[in-house]
GUKOLKOL-193470 format. One record per residue (C-alpha): z, x, y. Coordinates in steps of 0.02 Angstrom, whole numbers, m for minus. Each point is the difference from the previous one (the first is absolute). Layout:
# GUKOLKOL-193470
(guvex (Z, X, Y))
...
END
This chain:
# GUKOLKOL-193470
(guvex (m727, 370, 1788))
(guvex (89, 165, 22))
(guvex (171, m2, 80))
(guvex (62, 147, 104))
(guvex (179, 47, 43))
(guvex (139, 112, m58))
(guvex (47, m6, m183))
(guvex (154, m103, m36))
(guvex (116, 7, m149))
(guvex (86, m150, m76))
(guvex (84, m9, m168))
(guvex (m31, m148, m113))
(guvex (76, m10, m172))
(guvex (m35, m97, m159))
(guvex (100, m25, m158))
(guvex (m34, 142, m119))
(guvex (m66, m15, m177))
(guvex (121, 84, m117))
(guvex (m98, 129, m99))
(guvex (75, 156, m78))
(guvex (m80, 171, 17))
(guvex (m36, 2, m186))
(guvex (m80, m172, 1))
(guvex (m106, m5, 157))
(guvex (m119, m137, m53))
(guvex (35, m185, m22))
(guvex (47, m51, m178))
(guvex (m149, m39, m112))
(guvex (44, m184, 2))
(guvex (m18, m9, 190))
(guvex (m155, m102, 49))
(guvex (m71, 138, 108))
(guvex (m59, 85, m159))
(guvex (m121, m144, m20))
(guvex (m72, 12, 176))
(guvex (m143, 116, m44))
(guvex (m41, m7, m185))
(guvex (m151, 75, m82))
(guvex (m144, m121, 8))
(guvex (m34, m5, m186))
(guvex (81, 48, m163))
(guvex (m99, 161, m18))
(guvex (61, 64, 168))
(guvex (m174, 13, 76))
(guvex (m55, m48, 175))
(guvex (m169, m61, 62))
(guvex (m103, 137, 82))
(guvex (28, 7, 188))
(guvex (m139, m97, 84))
(guvex (m55, m91, m158))
(guvex (m25, m188, m4))
(guvex (159, m22, m103))
(guvex (98, 107, 123))
(guvex (m66, m96, 151))
(guvex (37, m168, m79))
(guvex (182, 45, m28))
(guvex (47, m17, 184))
(guvex (m6, m148, 119))
(guvex (m134, m22, 132))
(guvex (124, m104, 102))
(guvex (183, 49, m1))
(guvex (46, m165, 86))
(guvex (m44, m100, m156))
(guvex (85, 120, m121))
(guvex (157, m45, m97))
(guvex (139, 128, m12))
(guvex (9, 61, m182))
(guvex (154, m63, m92))
(guvex (69, 174, m35))
(guvex (m4, 47, 184))
(guvex (83, m164, 48))
(guvex (136, 26, m131))
(guvex (39, 174, 66))
(guvex (4, m69, 177))
(guvex (113, m147, m47))
(guvex (122, 115, m88))
(guvex (9, 116, 151))
(guvex (20, m148, 117))
(guvex (138, m77, m106))
(guvex (88, 169, m2))
(guvex (7, m2, 190))
(guvex (m119, 147, 18))
(guvex (m133, m89, 104))
(guvex (57, m63, 172))
(guvex (m32, m176, 60))
(guvex (m107, 39, 152))
(guvex (m136, m113, 66))
(guvex (m175, 74, 22))
(guvex (m59, 47, 174))
(guvex (m145, m81, 91))
(guvex (m138, 93, 91))
(guvex (14, m22, 189))
(guvex (m138, 88, 97))
(guvex (m30, 106, m154))
(guvex (183, 53, m19))
(guvex (117, m56, m141))
(guvex (137, m100, 87))
(guvex (165, m64, m69))
(guvex (73, m169, 43))
(guvex (99, m19, 160))
(guvex (173, 75, m21))
(guvex (m49, 119, m141))
(guvex (27, 181, 51))
(guvex (m131, 113, m82))
(guvex (115, 150, 27))
(guvex (148, m79, m90))
(guvex (55, 63, m170))
(guvex (m46, m168, m76))
(guvex (m182, 19, 56))
(guvex (m37, 183, 40))
(guvex (m184, m14, 46))
(guvex (m97, 162, m16))
(guvex (m126, m70, 124))
(guvex (144, 7, 125))
(guvex (43, 177, m58))
(guvex (155, m45, m99))
(guvex (34, 108, m152))
(guvex (73, m65, m160))
(guvex (125, 116, m82))
(guvex (83, m33, m166))
(guvex (m47, m45, m177))
(guvex (m174, m63, 40))
(guvex (m96, 159, 33))
(guvex (m107, 19, 153))
(guvex (m81, 163, 59))
(guvex (m37, 43, 181))
(guvex (0, 191, 16))
(guvex (m54, 144, m110))
(guvex (122, 142, m33))
(guvex (2, 139, 131))
(guvex (m156, 108, 0))
(guvex (m99, m119, m110))
(guvex (m142, m123, 27))
(guvex (m22, m150, m113))
(guvex (m190, m16, 3))
(guvex (m51, m182, m17))
(guvex (m141, m119, 43))
(guvex (1, m189, 17))
(guvex (m127, m139, m32))
(guvex (m118, 76, m128))
(guvex (m101, 6, m101))
(guvex (m142, m25, 124))
(guvex (m170, 84, 31))
(guvex (75, 130, 121))
(guvex (114, 54, m143))
(guvex (m151, 88, m75))
(guvex (11, 126, 143))
(guvex (187, 26, m24))
(guvex (10, 22, m189))
(guvex (m117, 150, m16))
(guvex (92, 85, 144))
(guvex (170, m25, m83))
(guvex (m70, 63, m166))
(guvex (m81, 152, 81))
(guvex (168, 47, 76))
(guvex (106, m42, m154))
(guvex (99, m115, 114))
(guvex (108, m133, m82))
(guvex (17, m164, 95))
(guvex (68, m175, m21))
(guvex (m123, m143, 19))
(guvex (75, m167, 49))
(guvex (m138, m110, m70))
(guvex (m35, m181, 41))
(guvex (m21, m95, m164))
(guvex (m149, m98, 62))
(guvex (m85, 162, 53))
(guvex (25, 73, m174))
(guvex (m76, m159, m73))
(guvex (m150, 6, 118))
(guvex (m28, 190, m7))
(guvex (33, 54, m180))
(guvex (m118, 150, 7))
(guvex (87, 72, 153))
(guvex (169, m34, m80))
(guvex (m55, 95, m155))
(guvex (m57, 147, 107))
(guvex (176, 14, 70))
(guvex (77, m13, m173))
(guvex (m116, 135, m67))
(guvex (95, 127, 105))
(guvex (165, 23, m93))
(guvex (88, 52, 161))
(guvex (m18, m172, 80))
(guvex (137, m128, m32))
(guvex (m23, m186, 17))
(guvex (126, m112, 88))
(guvex (9, m181, 57))
(guvex (m57, m72, 168))
(guvex (0, m185, m53))
(guvex (m147, m106, m58))
(guvex (m64, m69, 167))
(guvex (90, 105, 134))
(guvex (104, m136, 84))
(guvex (153, 11, 112))
(guvex (123, m8, m144))
(guvex (145, m79, 95))
(guvex (m111, m153, 31))
(guvex (m15, m33, m186))
(guvex (109, m108, m113))
(guvex (91, 80, m145))
(guvex (m132, m63, m122))
(guvex (m141, 67, 109))
(guvex (86, 170, 6))
(guvex (7, 2, m191))
(guvex (m189, m24, m8))
(guvex (m42, 126, 137))
(guvex (101, 136, m86))
(guvex (m19, m52, m182))
(guvex (m189, m19, 0))
(guvex (m22, 171, 79))
(guvex (117, 80, m126))
(guvex (m94, m90, m139))
(guvex (m173, 61, 49))
(guvex (64, 179, 21))
(guvex (89, m11, m168))
(guvex (m154, m68, m88))
(guvex (m114, 129, 83))
(guvex (105, 155, m35))
(guvex (27, m28, m187))
(guvex (169, m80, 30))
(guvex (84, 96, 141))
(guvex (117, m103, 108))
(guvex (11, 49, 185))
(guvex (168, 55, 69))
(guvex (m35, m6, 188))
(guvex (m71, m126, 123))
(guvex (m30, m13, 186))
(guvex (9, m165, 94))
(guvex (m156, m37, 104))
(guvex (33, 26, 186))
(guvex (168, 73, m52))
(guvex (64, m178, m3))
(guvex (150, m26, m114))
(guvex (180, m58, 6))
(guvex (148, m14, m119))
(guvex (m81, m144, m95))
(guvex (m169, 84, m24))
(guvex (76, 167, m49))
(guvex (120, m84, m122))
(guvex (m139, m93, m90))
(guvex (m104, 159, m12))
(guvex (148, 97, m68))
(guvex (96, m122, m110))
(guvex (m150, m89, m76))
(guvex (m128, 142, m11))
(guvex (112, 150, 38))
(guvex (m117, 67, 132))
(guvex (65, 124, 129))
(guvex (m54, m50, 177))
(guvex (m86, 135, 103))
(guvex (m17, m16, 189))
(guvex (m44, 148, 116))
(guvex (70, 98, 147))
(guvex (m163, 29, 94))
(guvex (m145, m121, 27))
(guvex (m164, 90, 33))
(guvex (m76, m163, 67))
(guvex (m160, 51, m90))
(guvex (m20, m181, m51))
(guvex (m23, m44, 184))
(guvex (m144, 118, 36))
(guvex (m125, m96, 105))
(guvex (118, m147, 18))
(guvex (m8, m75, 174))
(guvex (120, m143, m36))
(guvex (159, 105, 12))
(guvex (74, m8, 175))
(guvex (34, 186, 1))
(guvex (m185, 38, 3))
(guvex (m133, 65, m117))
(guvex (48, 123, m137))
(guvex (m128, 135, m36))
(guvex (m27, 137, m128))
(guvex (61, 121, 134))
(guvex (162, m95, 35))
(guvex (41, m17, m185))
(guvex (m41, 184, m31))
(guvex (113, 47, 146))
(guvex (144, m99, m77))
(guvex (m23, 81, m170))
(guvex (m13, 173, 77))
(guvex (160, m28, 98))
(guvex (101, m46, m153))
(guvex (m73, 135, m111))
(guvex (39, 132, 132))
(guvex (172, m75, 32))
(guvex (175, 6, m75))
(guvex (23, m4, m189))
(guvex (157, m106, 0))
(guvex (m17, m131, m59))
(guvex (m154, 23, m106))
(guvex (m153, m106, 33))
(guvex (m56, m165, m74))
(guvex (m152, m37, 108))
(guvex (m88, m167, m9))
(guvex (m183, 41, m36))
(guvex (m141, m102, m74))
(guvex (m155, 15, m109))
(guvex (m65, m147, 99))
(guvex (m150, 70, 96))
(guvex (m98, 162, 14))
(guvex (96, 33, 162))
(guvex (172, m17, m79))
(guvex (m48, 113, m144))
(guvex (m75, 133, 113))
(guvex (154, 3, 113))
(guvex (100, 54, m154))
(guvex (m132, 125, m56))
(guvex (m16, 80, 172))
(guvex (188, 29, 18))
(guvex (34, 46, m181))
(guvex (m7, 190, 29))
(guvex (156, m20, 109))
(guvex (101, m46, m155))
(guvex (m16, 176, m70))
(guvex (m8, 97, 164))
(guvex (167, m75, 54))
(guvex (83, 30, m168))
(guvex (19, m180, m54))
(guvex (19, m41, m184))
(guvex (m119, m145, m28))
(guvex (18, m107, m155))
(guvex (m15, m180, m57))
(guvex (146, m112, 46))
(guvex (80, 0, m175))
(guvex (m17, 189, m9))
(guvex (91, 34, 164))
(guvex (149, m92, m76))
(guvex (m21, 75, m175))
(guvex (m29, m174, m70))
(guvex (m117, m63, m137))
(guvex (m158, m78, 70))
(guvex (16, m151, m113))
(guvex (144, m93, m79))
(guvex (m56, 47, m175))
(guvex (m92, 165, 26))
(guvex (23, 158, 102))
(guvex (m180, m1, 62))
(guvex (m179, m44, m47))
(guvex (m8, 114, m152))
(guvex (178, 7, m68))
(guvex (57, m103, m150))
(guvex (50, m181, 31))
(guvex (157, m87, m59))
(guvex (m26, m150, m115))
(guvex (135, m132, 16))
(guvex (m35, m118, m143))
(guvex (127, m101, m94))
(guvex (6, 116, m149))
(guvex (23, 166, 89))
(guvex (152, 85, 75))
(guvex (m11, 19, 189))
(guvex (m2, 181, 56))
(guvex (126, 60, 128))
(guvex (m135, 74, 112))
(guvex (m186, 1, 32))
(guvex (m73, 140, m109))
(guvex (m51, 160, 85))
(guvex (m183, 51, 2))
(guvex (m55, 140, m116))
(guvex (25, 176, 66))
(guvex (m159, 69, 81))
(guvex (m95, 139, m87))
(guvex (32, 176, 70))
(guvex (m119, 51, 138))
(guvex (m24, 151, 111))
(guvex (m32, m100, 158))
(guvex (83, m152, 76))
(guvex (m74, m120, 126))
(guvex (120, m18, 146))
(guvex (34, m180, 45))
(guvex (m43, m32, 181))
(guvex (m122, 146, 21))
(guvex (m152, m64, 91))
(guvex (m185, 29, m13))
(guvex (m100, m22, 159))
(guvex (17, m174, 71))
(guvex (m140, m126, m8))
(guvex (m101, m59, 149))
(guvex (68, m131, 117))
(guvex (m87, m137, 97))
(guvex (m65, m96, m151))
(guvex (m55, m178, 29))
(guvex (132, m134, m25))
(guvex (3, m82, m171))
(guvex (m39, m184, m16))
(guvex (166, m10, m91))
(guvex (96, 19, 164))
(guvex (110, m154, m7))
(guvex (174, m47, 55))
(guvex (84, 62, m159))
(guvex (104, 132, 87))
(guvex (174, 61, 41))
(guvex (148, m31, 115))
(guvex (102, 111, 116))
(guvex (96, 163, m8))
(guvex (161, m21, m99))
(guvex (126, 113, m90))
(guvex (114, 50, m172))
(guvex (117, m24, m143))
(guvex (85, 155, m68))
(guvex (m78, 93, m145))
(guvex (166, m12, m92))
(guvex (m8, m189, 4))
(guvex (m179, 0, m65))
(guvex (38, 120, m142))
(guvex (157, m95, m47))
(guvex (m92, m164, m6))
(guvex (m137, 79, m106))
(guvex (123, 6, m144))
(guvex (m20, m189, m9))
(guvex (m189, 10, m20))
(guvex (m80, m127, m114))
(guvex (m138, 41, m121))
(guvex (m130, m130, m48))
(guvex (m133, m2, m132))
END
């Protein structure tokens, strides 16, 4: 459920991992290099959607054992004091709730559901840089995504897609359609879309690790660099496991469109409509440019997609620079590749680790350039609601770590193969 209120700032710190600027990956002997290995000796992957591909992932995460390599990486981080001892929350009336006496705003908890920001060595993003929009969509791939992807492609608009692992597994053709547009980057939104603070450490490993694995296996070996907690629900424990085990940067948002609530009559504040969501988006796009915008939007239903499409012309008309989330921070999309087409870094036992992710080839000279964020005419609104409209949605309006902290922490990025 979305939470309103003024944004609050609280600093929470973790012990830092000592990594020099010239050696920004973990040593080759570190177990994280074994987390996402190639699936066979020839380096091939089963075709996305094939029987072999489908069989590689569990139909029930609750009966799945954490792979030994993931557990080893977790145990090492835990023993190093990098993962806090914090008990999971329980859901009370649909809200993650800590035990009596535990302050969710304290530095030892710092719950993003309660609008507490973590600052320090575990990176967490809340705002885009001034004048910029980090375009992103949660919960795909789903049938309504097939409206969104052609629109993004037509407008040469890069975006970040926080995909649910189970949705990739169940909708491989739609996933492939997204991947076929080289401007779309793929990020993690967990396997089953739970409130992450309610999960045990081992359950967190599976939610994150399985999603990374299916993305890795379906993109010829690319390892995601960014993730978003479902409902915006995280705390120091969740963020530490994401960062120190899988080296994922946590992305929240500073505006919640509430598009996921369109037609919802359960919320006490009333019914959200296409018009109310469009009004929110219009307000922000016509508003101040400091800080930049990270808006929570979804590829969940036809309505959520069309709310984005119908307000998209305001990106350009108001002078916003609209890019994917990694691009607004000048970061690689993946931990071992700049984007969907650039070379990938192989970290096998015999090779020497590079000091940086290789740059993509220089583009061929051209006489025209497509301007990012320039819109074609928006699509029609009022489409019927998709049958995929479920409760896999977001949380409330929250806010941001400094860009300097993010870029500094990026020097510690891991690369998997």
